[in-house]
N, C-alpha and C positions, 0 to 999 in steps of 0.2 A: 504494499499499500504506500504510495507516494505522499510526500508531506509538502505543502506550498506554502510560503511565507510571504504575506500581501500585505504592502504598506497602502495607504489610502484607501481602507477597505470598507469604509464607512458611507461611502456614495459613490455613484457614476461608475467608471470603468472598474474599480477596485471591487465594490459590492458586487456588481454584475459577475466579475469574473470567480467571486467567491461562491455565488450562487449555482454559476455552471460546472465550477470544480466538485461543489459537494453533490450534485447530481451525478458526477463521474467516479465517485468514492475517493477523492483525494482528501486526505486529512489537511485541515486548515489553521494556520496560524494568523490570525486577523489583527491588524495594527491600526490604529487611528487616535486621534485626540479625543474624541467625544465617547465618553464612558457608555452613557445610555444607549446611543446606536450602536455600539459594539455589543453590549449585553444583548440586545434585542435582537441582532443578527446571528448573536451565536445560539440564542434559544430556537430560531428558526431553523437553522442550518444544522445543528445538532441531531436533528430526526434523521439527516441524511449521513451524517458522517463525523467522525471525531473532529471536535473544534475545540481551541483555545483563545483567548485575546491577551493582546498587551496594548495597554494605554501610554502612548508617550508621543511625543514631539520630535519628528526625524532631525529637526534642525538643531537640538541639544544632546550633542555626543555623550553626556554622561547618563541621559535618560536612555537613549539608544542601547550602549553598551548595559547598562543595569537590566534594563528589561530583556533584552535578548538572553543574558545569562542565568535569569530567572526561569527560562524555560522549564516546563517539566520534563523529564527523561525521556518519555516517550514521544516528545515533540522535538527531540534534538537532533535527529537527521533529518535534514533539509534537502530536499529534491529541487526545488524551484523557488527561486526568489524573485517577485515581481515588483520590481521598484516603480510603483504607480504613484506615489504622493507628488503632487504637484501644484502649483497654483501660477495664476496672474494676476497682479495688482496695479490697478490702472492703466490707463491707455492714453500716454502723453508725450510730446517731444522730448527729446533728450534734455532741452533746455528747462522745461517746465516740469520735467518728471520729480517725483517725491524720493527722496534718498531713503525713507522709511520703506517705501514699496520695493525699491531696487533690493534692499537688504531682505526683506521679506522672501522675494523670488529667488535670490542667490542662495539664502539661507536652506531654502527649502529644497528647490528643483536641483542644484547643485550638491551643495555640501551635506544636505540630508542624504540624498542618494549615496554619495560617498562613505558617510557615516554608517548606515545601515548595511553596505556591501562589505565594509571593513569588518565588521562584526561579524558576518556570516561567512565571509570566506575561509576561517580557519576550519570550519567544519566540511566543507566543499572540498577542500585541498586534503584533509585528512581522508575523506570517502574517495580521494581520487574521482569525484563525478558531480554533477549539478547542472542547473541551467539558470543563467540569470536572464530576465528580460527586464529591459529598460523601457520605460513608457516616454517617449519623446513626443516629437510634434513635427508637423510640417513647418512650424516657425523655426524648426532647428535646421531647415534646409532651404528656406527661402524668407528673408527679412522683408518686413513690410512696414509702411508708415506706422510711427507711433509705437512699434514693438519693441524697439530698441533693446532694452535689458531682458525682456521676456524672450525674445529672440536669442539674445547671447546667452542666455541659461540655457536654453535648448539645444543652441550650437553645441555647448559644452557637453550635454547629455550625448549628444551625436559623436563629439570626440571621445568621450569616456568610454562608450560601447565599442568603439573599435579599438581602443587602447586595452580594454579587459580583455578582448579575444586575443591579443597578441601575448600579455601577460600569462592568462590563463591556460594557454594552449597545452602547455605540457603537463597540465593536470585534468586533461579529459573534460573540462567545464564549458559547455557551450554558452555562447553569449549573443543576445539577439536584442535589437531594437525595433520598436513598431511605433511609427510616426503618423498618428491621424490628423486629419483635418478636421473640420468643424463637426463637434460630437455634442449632441444636446444633452447638457449635464448641469451642475451648479455651477460650473467654471464661469460664465458669465456675470452669475450673481455676485461671486467673490471679485472679480475683475471690477466690477462697475459698484463694488462695495454696497450690495443691498439695493441698488436701483432696478428691480424686477422689471420695469417697463422697458427701461433700456435694454436690459438682458434679453428680453423677450424679442426685442427686433433684430437681434442676431441671428436667430432661427427661424423668422418669418418669411415666407414666400416661397419655400422650398423643402424638401425632406432632408435634414441634417443625417449624420450618423448617429446611431444609439448607442449607448454604452453596451448592450447586448452584442452590438455587431463587431466590436473591439474585443469583448470578451470571447466571442467565439473564434477570432484571429488568434488571441494569445492561446488559447486551447490547441488550436491546430497546431501552433507552432511548437509547442512543447510536448506535443504527442507525436512528433515525427519520429521514425527509426534513429537510435543513437547515433548512426553515422551521418545524419542528418542535420544541419545547422542553417536555418533561414536567419541571414546575419541582419538584415535590414529590410524593412518593409514599409512603405508609405501608401497609406489608405486615405483617399477621399470621398466624400458623398459625389453621387452623378453629378450635381448640380455645380460642383466647386471645380474648377479649372486648376487654379492657383491659390495662394494666400490672400489675393485680392480680387480674383475673378469668380463671381457666383451668379447662376443663371437665376434670378429670381421671378417670379411671376406677378 
């Protein structure tokens, strides 16, 4: 029975991936900051598979290390690490951007990914196997106006993904990045700081990707035969041709 460690598991892509993995009899370590949501998801998915939860902020390295060290013995063999936790804060020019927003994006999207990966790698290296899936973004492939620091953080994820593959090749650890375009989740609510009306306009006039679409792709990637590594995958909704070109009705 495989075990998956999922960050940002309380909503969006992380939650959808947890739900699909549970149906496929994968043990789950669900991680997030919101205790109530973690507990609710654990209660739901425990009917399908074994589940434990860790409440911590990926951007705080001490919390990350302490949480992972606290895992029950029967959850310490981790097969899949899904580095999903990430966010966008604000949408502004470089000269008008908020330094606090910049810090939040770099701390979570880049440093958080590094902290979690660093803490779990000794397990995978010891086992001489494992699979790391980094959730990037098309913003890590194509810069757009006002995206500056968010795009930079996702370009960093893209570079780290490629570097991890080189560094971990000797240990039979597969590494993959999935770069979604527009996915209809809480992402825009966070970016626009709770302005739900503005967030809704991001997804109006076309069919955006759904969290379940990306979960399905993650599941496909990690269930390939061991000699197969899908290293880099970009996925757009059909209506989206690039970071800035969307066919809206």
